[in-house]
Backbone as CSV, one residue per row, in Angstrom:
resi,resn,N_x,N_y,N_z,CA_x,CA_y,CA_z,C_x,C_y,C_z
1,UNK,187.237,135.079,232.133,187.060,134.325,231.020,185.629,133.786,231.019
2,UNK,184.949,134.080,229.974,183.582,133.574,229.885,183.515,132.183,229.423
3,UNK,182.542,131.519,230.081,182.239,129.946,229.979,181.630,129.939,228.504
4,UNK,181.996,128.858,227.772,181.527,128.559,226.358,180.022,128.097,226.565
5,UNK,179.204,128.526,225.685,177.878,128.068,225.651,177.715,126.781,225.006
6,UNK,176.948,125.775,225.472,176.754,124.484,224.696,175.317,124.427,224.193
7,UNK,175.151,123.737,223.095,173.910,123.470,222.535,173.198,122.438,223.453
8,UNK,172.033,122.885,223.746,171.148,121.863,224.615,169.748,121.647,223.788
9,UNK,169.038,120.565,224.100,167.854,120.199,223.560,166.823,119.808,224.670
10,UNK,165.734,120.621,224.845,164.844,120.279,226.013,163.950,119.049,225.586
11,UNK,163.278,118.468,226.478,162.501,117.382,226.270,161.359,117.629,225.208
12,UNK,161.093,118.864,224.960,160.116,119.245,223.819,160.816,119.467,222.650
13,UNK,162.075,119.306,222.489,162.806,119.501,221.281,163.336,120.833,220.949
14,UNK,163.191,121.699,221.822,163.515,123.119,221.499,165.088,123.154,221.687
15,UNK,165.826,123.792,220.816,167.282,123.961,220.834,167.566,125.299,221.409
16,UNK,168.592,125.254,222.458,169.041,126.556,222.963,170.523,126.389,223.473
17,UNK,171.135,127.489,223.725,172.526,127.404,224.236,172.483,127.940,225.724
18,UNK,173.349,127.242,226.585,173.591,127.548,227.874,175.031,127.386,228.285
19,UNK,175.467,128.325,229.015,176.883,128.038,229.612,176.802,127.433,231.059
20,UNK,175.621,127.120,231.550,175.536,126.551,232.881,174.872,125.164,232.621
21,UNK,174.719,124.400,233.695,173.961,123.120,233.778,172.462,123.296,233.905
22,UNK,172.079,124.516,234.000,170.645,124.741,234.202,169.768,124.302,233.061
23,UNK,168.834,123.301,233.440,168.144,122.678,232.280,166.832,123.571,231.811
24,UNK,166.664,124.592,232.248,165.590,125.486,231.881,165.598,125.968,230.368
25,UNK,164.660,125.580,229.625,164.552,125.974,228.366,163.856,127.241,228.152
26,UNK,164.533,128.299,227.404,163.934,129.632,227.350,162.600,129.564,226.584
27,UNK,162.541,128.740,225.568,161.227,128.695,224.708,160.125,128.034,225.671
28,UNK,160.370,127.040,226.322,159.344,126.436,227.223,158.966,127.402,228.352
29,UNK,159.969,128.160,228.861,159.689,129.154,229.849,158.638,130.254,229.377
30,UNK,158.889,130.572,228.020,157.953,131.778,227.588,156.600,131.180,227.313
31,UNK,156.596,129.915,226.796,155.389,129.297,226.454,154.466,128.879,227.752
32,UNK,155.174,128.703,228.802,154.355,128.505,230.095,154.215,129.653,231.023
33,UNK,154.601,130.879,230.479,154.486,132.179,231.311,152.962,132.386,231.468
34,UNK,152.613,132.679,232.632,151.073,132.932,232.831,150.816,134.324,232.151
35,UNK,149.578,134.482,231.819,149.222,135.597,231.016,148.709,136.782,231.961
36,UNK,148.477,136.357,233.272,148.074,137.393,234.203,148.390,136.921,235.678
37,UNK,148.149,137.777,236.680,148.364,137.360,238.121,149.814,137.831,238.284
38,UNK,150.083,137.658,239.736,151.398,138.132,240.154,152.684,137.333,239.582
39,UNK,152.462,136.082,239.147,153.430,135.252,238.714,153.916,135.789,237.288
40,UNK,152.984,136.466,236.561,153.268,136.895,235.238,154.246,138.108,235.197
41,UNK,154.454,138.706,236.503,155.274,139.877,236.590,156.684,139.521,236.946
42,UNK,156.932,138.323,237.227,158.195,137.938,237.695,159.139,137.378,236.539
43,UNK,160.353,137.374,236.885,161.241,136.625,235.819,161.075,135.149,236.037
44,UNK,161.415,134.438,234.931,161.314,133.019,234.851,161.828,132.193,236.026
45,UNK,163.172,132.572,236.530,163.643,131.914,237.558,162.894,132.124,238.896
46,UNK,162.398,133.361,239.143,161.687,133.694,240.289,160.337,132.956,240.267
47,UNK,159.653,133.063,239.081,158.398,132.244,238.863,158.572,130.781,239.207
48,UNK,159.637,130.181,238.612,159.736,128.799,238.650,160.083,128.386,240.157
49,UNK,160.852,129.348,240.889,161.119,128.904,242.311,159.871,128.935,243.044
50,UNK,159.182,130.024,242.986,157.859,130.012,243.651,156.868,128.907,243.475
51,UNK,156.707,128.555,242.034,155.802,127.460,241.605,156.452,126.130,242.372
52,UNK,157.676,125.924,242.274,158.284,124.717,242.742,158.134,124.579,244.369
53,UNK,158.075,125.751,244.963,157.724,125.634,246.410,156.169,125.519,246.666
54,UNK,155.477,125.566,245.737,153.914,125.549,245.791,153.240,126.840,246.187
55,UNK,154.047,128.022,245.823,153.466,129.360,246.144,152.894,129.917,244.738
56,UNK,151.636,129.562,244.619,151.108,130.094,243.288,149.936,131.011,243.581
57,UNK,149.551,131.435,244.841,148.574,132.412,245.076,149.027,133.488,246.121
58,UNK,148.494,134.574,245.966,148.874,135.794,246.848,148.592,135.286,248.275
59,UNK,147.540,134.594,248.638,147.231,134.152,249.976,148.330,133.273,250.557
60,UNK,148.802,132.370,249.707,149.847,131.474,250.136,151.254,132.349,250.412
61,UNK,151.571,133.289,249.510,152.671,134.135,249.439,152.585,134.948,250.794
62,UNK,151.468,135.374,251.132,151.287,136.182,252.433,151.559,135.454,253.631
63,UNK,151.716,134.175,253.636,151.884,133.256,254.840,153.440,133.331,255.065
64,UNK,154.218,133.956,254.212,155.714,133.853,254.429,156.329,135.218,254.789
65,UNK,157.322,135.290,255.357,158.096,136.556,255.590,159.007,136.840,254.336
66,UNK,159.366,138.183,254.214,160.265,138.507,253.182,161.671,137.727,253.276
67,UNK,162.153,137.421,254.407,163.265,136.690,254.570,163.149,135.309,254.183
68,UNK,162.026,134.693,254.457,161.758,133.334,254.102,161.712,133.249,252.412
69,UNK,161.193,134.149,251.856,160.948,134.110,250.413,162.466,134.395,249.763
70,UNK,163.186,135.244,250.356,164.621,135.490,249.742,165.455,134.171,249.864
71,UNK,165.131,133.349,250.926,165.993,132.089,251.106,165.712,131.071,249.848
72,UNK,164.731,131.248,249.166,164.247,130.301,248.205,165.261,130.571,246.952
73,UNK,165.827,129.539,246.510,166.803,129.517,245.342,166.035,130.074,244.176
74,UNK,166.489,131.084,243.494,165.856,131.715,242.338,165.241,133.043,242.696
75,UNK,164.975,133.305,243.855,164.362,134.674,244.271,165.390,135.586,244.674
76,UNK,165.493,136.732,244.126,166.530,137.758,244.370,165.784,138.983,244.982
77,UNK,166.595,140.002,245.477,165.930,141.220,245.974,165.144,141.920,244.989
78,UNK,165.450,141.705,243.752,164.746,142.569,242.768,163.295,142.043,242.584
79,UNK,162.989,140.947,243.077,161.548,140.422,243.074,160.602,140.849,244.206
80,UNK,161.313,141.317,245.270,160.552,141.727,246.325,159.630,142.957,246.061
81,UNK,160.084,143.937,245.382,159.143,145.135,245.132,157.837,144.634,244.302
82,UNK,158.112,143.772,243.483,156.897,143.300,242.591,156.053,142.514,243.432
83,UNK,156.517,141.586,244.423,155.820,140.740,245.206,155.100,141.744,246.282
84,UNK,155.651,142.677,246.907,154.983,143.553,247.734,153.891,144.409,247.161
85,UNK,154.103,144.774,245.954,153.029,145.528,245.224,151.846,144.615,244.885
86,UNK,152.074,143.423,244.585,151.028,142.543,244.211,150.248,142.173,245.449
87,UNK,150.790,141.895,246.514,150.164,141.691,247.790,149.468,142.909,248.269
88,UNK,150.039,144.166,248.156,149.221,145.380,248.561,148.062,145.535,247.698
89,UNK,148.044,145.369,246.356,146.888,145.383,245.588,145.796,144.569,245.993
90,UNK,146.057,143.372,246.457,145.125,142.469,247.072,144.717,142.686,248.593
91,UNK,145.248,143.697,249.139,144.937,143.984,250.430,145.674,143.005,251.509
92,UNK,146.893,142.434,251.003,147.652,141.627,251.767,149.026,142.156,252.058
93,UNK,149.849,141.495,252.817,151.287,141.752,253.145,151.999,140.456,253.545
94,UNK,153.314,140.628,253.572,154.093,139.530,253.946,153.793,139.367,255.499
95,UNK,154.019,138.263,255.992,153.889,137.924,257.591,154.833,138.854,258.278
């Protein structure tokens, strides 16, 4: 049985429907999406998770192992190929 979606309003006044308690506003996520860099290649949950952990540069990302990155809530296995490719383009790799 699917959960019913509830109308929510973010602090910026955007209306959206969610079936979970996640406060993330799709409109705000789209507006705050970077125009370039490795974070722009990721889904909003993965991007938000890395940003929340202070991982906003490839240099910082390269100081972690893949296992450590996967332990971060919001990062799934689908993000790893994108992260690996971004690191390789910069001549870096996971620890």
